[in-house]
N, C-alpha and C positions, 0 to 999 in steps of 0.2 A: 676375564683375564686378558692382559695386554700382550700382544704379539711383540717380541723383542726386536724383530726385524722391521716393524712398522714405525717409520719416523714421522708420518703425517698426522697421526692422531694423538700426539703427546699432550696437546693442550686440554684434551678431555680429562686427563688424569692429574691435572694440577701442575704440569711442567710448564714453566714460563720462559720465554725468550726475552732477552733485553731489547730495548728499542733501537731502531736504526740498523745500519749495515754492520754485519759482524766484523770484528777486527781480525786482520791477517797477521799482524805483528811485523810487517815489512814496510810500514809507512816511513817516509823520509822526513827529516826535519827541514825547516825552512832553509837552514844553511846548506844542507845537502842538495836541495832542489836548486838553490842559487848557484852552487858550485857546478852542478851539471849543466845549467843554462850557460854559464860563462865558458865552460869547456866546449860546448856546442858552438857558441858564437866564435870562439877562437879558432875552431876548425874551419868555419865558413868564411871568415874575414881575414884580410891582410892589411896591416897598417903600414903605410909607406910615408917616408919623410922625403919631401921634395923642396928644393930651393924656391923661395917666393917668386923670383923672376921667372923660373921655369913654370911655376904654377899658373902665373898669369897667361903665359903663352899656351899652356895646355888647356886652360879654361877657354881662351879665344878659339883654339883649334876645335874643341868639342862643340862649341856653339856653332861654328861654321859647318861642321858635319851634321849637327842636328837640324840646322836650317836648310840643308840640302846644297850648300855651297861647295865649291871645289877649291876654295882658297887655301893655300898652304901658309899657315901662320908660323909654324915651328920650322926651324932649320933642321937639317939632318943631324947635326951635332946635338942640338937641344933634345930632339926626339930620342937620340941614343942615350943621353944622360938620364932621361926619364925612364926609359926602358931598363937601363942598368939599375936604377934605384928600385924599380918595381921587382925586378928579378932578385936583387940582393935581399930585399925585405921578405919576399916570398920564401926564399931558401932558408933564411935565418929563422923565420917563424916556423917553417915546417920541420927544421932540425930540432927545435925545442919540443915538438909534439911527439916525436918518436918515442915509443916505450923503451926504456933502458933495458939492455939485455941482463938477465939475472944470472947469477953465478950458478953453475951446475953443481948439484950436490955430489960430494965425494963419498964414495962408499968404502 
């Protein structure tokens, strides 16, 4: 006679399990995984639009910093414009990520 609480000896009595890992029923589709990836990327990255002339100056400034030089390539006005563009993009994109407040249920 088989013990009803014994789950380990089921195969002795003809009970068969399917092959592979058992299904949980919570698997995501490819589209759901891609959407989660895009959301995570959007949380971690900020896209900034900068004028091409400012971009060339920023590139030269970054190279000077990387190479250990103390040369100032950007003027304070150019640096201010770049900083303004970065902050504007950051705030704009963060604003789009906030969860929208849901209406309170009326009782």
